C-alpha positions in Angstrom: -19.1 10.0 -7.2 -18.2 6.4 -6.4 -14.9 5.4 -7.9 -13.9 2.3 -6.0 -15.4 -0.6 -4.1 -14.3 -4.0 -2.7 -15.3 -6.6 -0.2 -14.4 -4.3 2.7 -15.1 -0.8 1.6 -16.6 1.7 -0.8 -14.7 4.8 -1.9 -16.3 8.0 -3.2 -14.8 11.2 -4.5 -15.7 14.2 -2.4 -14.7 17.8 -1.7 -13.7 19.6 1.5 -14.5 23.3 1.7 -12.1 25.4 3.9 -9.4 23.8 5.9 -9.4 20.0 6.3 -10.6 19.1 9.9 -7.4 17.1 10.7 -5.3 20.3 10.4 -6.7 21.5 13.6 -5.3 18.6 15.6 -2.3 17.8 13.3 -0.5 21.1 12.6 2.2 19.4 10.6 -0.3 19.1 7.6 -0.5 22.9 7.5 3.0 23.1 6.0 1.9 21.3 2.9 -0.6 24.0 1.9 -2.6 21.5 -0.1 -5.4 20.5 2.4 -7.7 23.5 2.0 -10.6 23.7 -0.4 -9.5 20.3 -1.9 -10.7 17.1 -3.3 -10.8 14.1 -1.0 -11.5 10.4 -1.0 -14.4 9.2 1.1 -14.1 5.7 2.5 -17.1 3.9 3.9 -17.9 0.4 4.9 -20.6 -1.4 2.9 -23.7 -2.5 4.7 -22.6 -6.1 4.6 -19.4 -5.4 6.5 -18.8 -7.8 9.4 -17.4 -7.1 12.9 -13.8 -7.8 11.8 -14.2 -5.2 8.9 -15.6 -2.7 11.4 -12.7 -3.2 13.9 -10.1 -2.8 11.1 -11.9 0.3 10.0 -11.8 1.9 13.4 -8.2 0.8 13.8 -7.3 2.5 10.5 -9.0 5.8 11.7 -7.2 5.8 15.0 -3.8 5.0 13.4 -4.1 7.6 10.7 -5.1 10.3 13.2 -1.9 9.7 15.0 0.3 10.0 11.9 2.5 13.1 11.2 2.5 14.2 7.6 4.8 12.2 5.3 4.9 12.7 1.5 4.6 9.0 0.8 1.8 8.2 3.1 -1.9 9.0 2.5 -3.0 11.6 4.9 -6.2 11.5 6.8 -8.1 14.8 6.4 -11.0 14.2 8.8 -14.0 12.0 9.5 -17.7 12.6 9.0 -21.0 10.8 9.7 -23.8 10.5 7.2 -27.5 10.7 7.8 -27.7 7.0 8.6 -24.9 7.2 11.2 -22.3 5.7 9.1 -18.7 6.8 9.6 -16.9 8.2 6.6 -13.1 8.5 6.6 -11.8 11.4 4.5 -8.3 11.1 3.0 -6.4 13.0 0.4 -7.3 12.3 -3.2 -4.9 10.8 -5.7 -5.8 11.4 -9.3 -4.2 8.4 -10.9 -5.8 5.9 -8.6 -4.1 2.8 -7.2 -0.7 1.6 -8.5 -2.0 -1.8 -9.5 -4.5 -0.5 -12.0 -2.1 2.2 -13.1 0.6 -0.2 -14.3 -1.9 -2.6 -15.8 -3.6 0.1 -17.8 -0.4 1.8 -18.9 1.5 -1.5 -19.7 1.6 -0.9 -23.5 2.7 2.7 -23.1 5.5 1.9 -20.8 6.9 -0.9 -23.0 6.7 1.0 -26.2 8.0 4.3 -24.8 10.5 3.3 -22.2 13.1 5.6 -23.7 10.9 8.4 -24.8 11.3 11.3 -22.5 7.9 12.7 -23.6 6.0 9.6 -22.5 3.7 10.1 -19.5 5.0 7.0 -17.8 8.4 5.4 -18.4 10.5 2.6 -16.8 12.4 5.2 -14.8 9.0 6.3 -13.3 8.6 2.7 -12.0 12.0 2.9 -10.5 11.0 6.2 -8.8 7.7 4.6 -7.6 9.8 1.8 -6.0 12.0 4.2 -4.1 9.2 6.4 -2.9 7.3 3.3 -1.5 10.5 2.2 0.3 10.8 5.7 1.8 7.3 5.5 3.2 7.9 2.1 4.6 11.1 3.2 6.1 9.2 6.0 8.0 6.6 3.4 9.2 9.3 1.2 10.5 10.9 4.1 12.3 7.7 4.6 14.4 7.4 0.8 15.1 4.6 0.2 12.7 4.1 -3.1 10.9 1.8 -2.5 7.9 1.0 -6.1 7.1 -0.6 -5.4 3.7 2.1 -3.9 1.5 0.8 -4.5 -2.1 0.3 -2.4 -5.3 -3.5 -2.2 -4.7 -2.7 -0.2 -1.5 -0.4 2.4 -3.1 -2.0 5.4 -4.7 -0.5 7.9 -7.2 -1.3 11.5 -7.5 -1.1 13.7 -10.7 2.6 14.4 -10.3 3.5 10.7 -10.0 4.0 10.8 -6.2 3.2 7.4 -4.5 1.4 7.2 -1.2 1.0 4.2 1.0 -2.6 3.6 2.1 -4.9 1.1 3.7 -3.8 1.1 7.3 -6.6 -1.3 8.6 -4.1 -4.1 9.3 -1.4 -1.9 10.7 -0.1 -2.5 14.2 2.2 -0.6 16.5 4.5 -2.9 18.5 7.3 -2.2 20.9 8.6 -5.7 20.3 10.4 -6.9 17.1 7.6 -9.4 16.3 3.8 -8.9 16.3 1.7 -12.1 16.4 -1.9 -12.1 15.4 -4.6 -13.3 13.1 -7.1 -11.4 11.0 -10.2 -12.3 9.1 -8.6 -11.1 5.9 -5.1 -12.0 5.0 -3.0 -11.1 1.9 -1.6 -14.6 1.5 0.3 -14.1 -1.7 2.2 -11.1 -0.2 2.9 -12.8 3.1 6.4 -13.9 4.3 7.0 -17.6 5.1 6.8 -17.0 8.9 3.6 -15.1 8.5 2.1 -18.0 6.5 3.4 -20.6 9.0 2.7 -18.9 12.4 1.0 -15.5 11.8 4.1 -13.6 12.8 4.6 -10.1 11.5 7.4 -7.6 11.7 9.3 -5.0 9.8 11.1 -7.9 8.2 7.8 -9.3 6.9 6.9 -5.9 5.4 10.3 -6.1 3.5 9.2 -9.5 2.1 5.8 -8.0 1.0 7.7 -5.1 -0.6 9.6 -7.5 -2.7 6.3 -9.0 -4.0 5.1 -5.4 -4.6 8.2 -4.8 -6.8 7.3 -7.9 -8.8 3.8 -6.4 -9.4 5.3 -3.1 -10.5 7.8 -4.5 -13.1 5.4 -7.2 -14.3 2.8 -4.5 -15.0 0.4 -5.9 -12.5 0.6 -9.6 -12.9 -0.8 -11.7 -10.0 2.1 -13.2 -8.0 2.2 -17.1 -7.9 -0.6 -16.9 -10.5 -0.4 -20.7 -11.2 -0.5 -21.7 -7.5 -3.4 -22.2 -5.2 -3.0 -20.3 -1.9 -2.6 -23.5 -0.1 0.4 -24.4 -2.2 2.4 -21.2 -1.6 4.2 -22.1 1.6 5.4 -25.5 0.2 6.6 -23.7 -2.9 8.6 -21.2 -0.8 9.9 -23.9 1.5 11.3 -25.6 -1.5 13.5 -22.6 -2.2 11.5 -21.5 -5.2 10.8 -17.8 -5.8 9.0 -15.6 -8.3 10.7 -15.5 -11.7 12.0 -12.4 -13.5 9.0 -10.5 -15.2 9.2 -10.5 -19.0 9.8 -6.8 -19.5 11.8 -6.2 -16.4 15.5 -5.3 -17.2 17.9 -7.9 -15.7 19.8 -5.2 -13.6 16.6 -4.0 -12.2 15.4 -7.4 -11.3 18.6 -8.1 -9.5 18.8 -4.8 -7.7 15.2 -4.5 -6.6 13.6 -7.9 -6.5 16.5 -10.1 -5.4 18.2 -7.4 -3.1 14.9 -6.9 -1.3 14.6 -10.6 -0.5 18.3 -10.7 0.4 17.7 -7.9 2.8 14.8 -9.7 4.3 17.1 -12.8 4.9 19.7 -10.5 6.5 17.1 -9.1 8.8 16.2 -12.6 10.0 19.7 -12.8 11.4 19.3 -9.7 13.6 
């Protein structure tokens, strides 16, 4: 069953019978006890995918294969090839889908029931999401990984409200503090100023993108810099302007999460 698609991939719902293939080469996944006779997401490239999309897809597979299990990263469960020779990436399935659509679809519920302990999704759940994502990013930084595409659309949520970072097609491992490179597809509205200026990426730029992701969460999925053209974003940032406080985001959360993440980014620039 197809449940997702985009310019760069199609995603289907599938099932794995028996032990997930990846467990044979990554024993750390065995400890979870959840990757046997389980549902999975099946990611494939569309027929119109170009060479850059193919390269990113192969990069994603290689990177995910090397990852140890982490509760806030999507786990690769295996690969397969269909009858037409197309590669299929099998990953763990998250029942609630991506975080961007989740907060957009549940906006009214969250606003109306932010203090109701029986509500399925509350403001404190959004706070928990923010922490979980930061925990996953902290792990990626510890292994020298620059994600380069930290955004709500690339975070998936399972049935128990556990967030998992996904989409590792733009990830790069680097021994140096800064990775320089271009790609055919760039998430311009989530990029830090130095990435927009000179295509420089680092753990610091992932922190900036995390701040934009927090804006997405607490604005219930609003598009950042919605009134700006992508060509105007760098001048906007160079002027000292920043995203404003979302309407329903409590002031203390805005200061603690959104402002502090950007201050942390500034501190990292001094290192």
